[in-house]
C-alpha positions as CSV (number, residue, x, y, z in Angstrom):
1,M,-49.1,-54.0,24.0
2,T,-52.4,-54.6,25.8
3,L,-53.6,-52.7,28.9
4,Y,-56.9,-53.1,30.6
5,C,-59.3,-51.2,32.9
6,K,-62.0,-52.8,35.1
7,V,-65.3,-50.9,34.9
8,K,-66.0,-49.4,38.3
9,P,-69.0,-47.2,39.5
10,E,-66.8,-44.1,39.7
11,L,-65.9,-44.5,36.0
12,I,-69.5,-44.5,34.8
13,N,-71.0,-41.5,33.2
14,S,-74.6,-40.1,33.5
15,A,-75.7,-42.5,30.7
16,G,-74.7,-45.5,32.8
17,V,-71.7,-46.5,30.7
18,L,-67.9,-46.1,30.9
19,H,-66.9,-42.5,30.5
20,G,-65.3,-41.8,27.1
21,G,-62.4,-40.0,28.8
22,V,-61.4,-43.3,30.4
23,S,-61.3,-45.0,27.0
24,A,-59.2,-42.1,25.6
25,S,-56.8,-42.2,28.5
26,I,-56.2,-46.0,28.3
27,A,-55.7,-45.6,24.5
28,D,-53.2,-42.9,25.0
29,T,-51.4,-44.8,27.7
30,A,-51.3,-48.1,25.7
31,V,-49.4,-46.4,22.8
32,G,-47.1,-44.6,25.2
33,V,-46.3,-47.9,26.9
34,A,-45.7,-49.6,23.5
35,I,-43.3,-46.9,22.5
36,Q,-41.4,-47.1,25.8
37,H,-41.3,-50.9,25.5
38,H,-40.0,-50.6,21.9
39,F,-37.2,-48.3,23.0
40,G,-36.5,-49.9,26.3
41,G,-37.6,-46.7,28.2
42,T,-34.8,-44.6,26.7
43,R,-36.9,-42.0,24.8
44,S,-38.8,-39.1,26.3
45,I,-42.2,-38.7,24.6
46,S,-45.3,-36.5,24.7
47,T,-48.7,-37.0,23.2
48,V,-49.4,-34.4,20.4
49,E,-52.6,-35.8,18.9
50,L,-55.3,-38.3,20.0
51,K,-58.4,-39.4,18.1
52,V,-60.9,-42.0,19.4
53,N,-63.9,-43.4,17.6
54,Y,-66.5,-45.0,19.9
55,F,-68.5,-47.8,18.4
56,R,-70.5,-49.2,21.3
57,P,-70.8,-48.5,25.0
58,V,-69.2,-50.6,27.8
59,A,-71.3,-50.7,31.0
60,A,-69.6,-53.6,32.9
61,G,-66.6,-55.9,32.9
62,T,-63.3,-54.8,31.5
63,L,-62.1,-52.5,28.7
64,Y,-59.0,-53.7,26.9
65,A,-56.6,-51.5,24.9
66,R,-54.3,-53.2,22.4
67,A,-51.7,-50.9,20.8
68,H,-49.8,-51.4,17.6
69,L,-47.1,-49.0,16.5
70,L,-47.8,-48.0,12.9
71,R,-44.9,-45.6,12.2
72,I,-41.8,-44.9,14.1
73,G,-40.1,-41.9,12.6
74,S,-37.2,-39.7,13.8
75,T,-39.5,-37.2,15.4
76,L,-43.0,-38.7,15.6
77,C,-44.4,-42.1,16.4
78,I,-48.0,-43.1,15.5
79,G,-49.9,-45.9,17.1
80,R,-53.3,-47.5,16.6
81,V,-55.4,-48.8,19.5
82,D,-58.2,-51.4,19.4
83,L,-60.6,-51.1,22.3
84,T,-62.5,-54.3,23.2
85,D,-64.7,-55.6,25.9
86,D,-64.8,-58.9,27.7
87,D,-66.6,-60.6,24.8
88,K,-63.8,-59.3,22.4
89,N,-66.3,-56.9,20.7
90,L,-64.5,-54.0,19.1
91,V,-66.0,-51.1,21.1
92,G,-63.7,-48.3,19.7
93,T,-60.5,-47.5,18.0
94,G,-57.9,-44.8,18.4
95,I,-55.0,-43.2,16.7
96,V,-52.3,-41.6,18.9
97,T,-49.3,-39.5,17.8
98,Y,-46.4,-39.0,20.1
99,I,-43.4,-36.7,19.6
100,F,-39.9,-37.6,20.8
101,S,-38.3,-34.9,23.0
102,T,-35.1,-33.4,21.7
103,S,-33.4,-33.1,25.0
């Protein structure tokens, strides 16, 4: 599953690059969407852990988040996200863990 976010002035931090929170949010969302796609939208999920490593800044263009589900268990699902820019440079990576709701 791949999502994208256009870099806009309101998403830029004081250093003049895309705010890390935007990258973290799109990483989290990409895994959530991948899980929902896998289960056809039938499972309730919540994020329980999120880790993002940032490799290089993104100041313009588009940020892409491509999610891969690594482990789908009975309680938890873990996904990896590759964050890339318009030139397909790897600008970050994330690991996101979701828990399936019991109700």
